[in-house]
C-alpha positions in Angstrom: -0.2 0.0 -0.3 2.1 2.9 -1.3 1.0 6.5 -0.4 2.2 9.2 -3.1 2.1 12.8 -1.7 1.9 15.4 -4.5 2.4 18.5 -3.0 2.2 20.6 0.5 -1.1 21.0 0.5 -1.5 17.1 1.1 -2.8 15.4 4.4 -0.1 14.8 7.3 -1.6 11.6 8.2 -2.3 8.4 6.5 -5.0 5.5 8.1 -4.5 1.9 7.3 -7.1 0.0 8.7 -6.5 -3.4 10.3 -8.7 -6.2 10.4 -8.1 -7.5 13.9 -9.5 -11.3 15.3 -12.2 -10.8 17.9 -10.3 -9.3 21.2 -6.9 -8.8 18.9 -5.0 -5.7 19.3 -2.1 -3.3 17.7 1.1 -2.8 19.2 3.8 -0.3 19.0 7.4 -0.8 19.8 9.5 2.0 21.0 11.8 1.3 18.0 8.9 1.9 15.6 8.5 -1.8 14.8 4.3 -2.3 15.2 2.8 -6.1 16.0 -1.2 -7.1 15.2 -1.8 -9.8 18.1 -4.3 -12.5 18.7 -6.7 -11.9 22.1 -4.2 -14.8 23.8 -1.2 -12.8 23.1 0.2 -16.0 22.1 0.2 -15.4 18.4 1.6 -12.7 15.8 -0.5 -12.3 12.5 1.5 -10.2 11.3 4.1 -7.5 11.3 5.0 -3.9 10.4 8.4 -2.4 9.7 9.0 1.0 11.2 7.7 3.8 9.3 9.3 5.4 6.4 8.7 8.3 3.8 11.0 9.5 0.9 10.8 12.6 -1.1 11.6 12.7 -4.6 15.3 12.8 -4.3 15.8 10.0 -2.1 16.0 12.2 0.9 14.1 10.3 4.3 11.4 12.4 5.5 10.6 12.5 9.0 7.5 10.0 9.7 6.2 7.9 12.9 3.7 5.6 12.9 0.4 6.0 15.8 -2.3 3.5 16.5 -6.0 4.6 17.0 -8.8 1.6 17.7 -8.0 -0.7 14.9 -6.2 2.2 12.2 -2.3 2.5 12.1 -1.7 6.3 11.4 1.2 6.7 9.4 2.3 10.9 10.5 4.3 12.3 7.6 6.2 15.5 8.4 6.3 16.4 4.7 5.4 20.5 4.7 8.4 21.1 5.6 11.5 23.4 3.6 13.2 21.1 1.4 11.1 18.4 0.7 11.1 17.9 -2.9 7.7 16.5 -4.2 5.9 13.7 -4.9 6.7 11.8 -1.5 6.5 8.2 -0.8 5.5 6.6 2.2 5.0 2.7 1.9 4.5 0.4 5.0 6.0 -2.6 4.8 3.3 -5.8 5.7 4.5 -9.4 7.2 2.0 -11.8 7.3 2.0 -14.8 9.9 5.0 -14.6 12.3 5.7 -16.7 14.8 5.4 -15.8 18.5 9.0 -16.1 19.5 9.8 -13.1 17.7 7.2 -11.2 19.8 8.6 -12.0 22.8 12.5 -11.6 21.8 11.1 -8.1 20.8 9.3 -7.6 24.6 12.5 -9.2 25.9 
């Protein structure tokens, strides 16, 4: 799901609705990685790498994720001096990861 931001008047927040199992939830880690968990907290259903965005010259644009209910929000701070449009933001989703990854991250 690639988001293309064409100009400085474009929104700075982009919502991605996540299909959660009954009682499932999304967890955001301090490093920026995100996981979708089942209700028992024993199975990682999906992983999302840290948010990223780049402008037309390949320069990184400041961005991060927020969680609101069952939505993953990517905030892209593109409307600042020096950004060359278009800006591309593309969350990287992974399916079906094993629960040991979750426990490893949690320490």
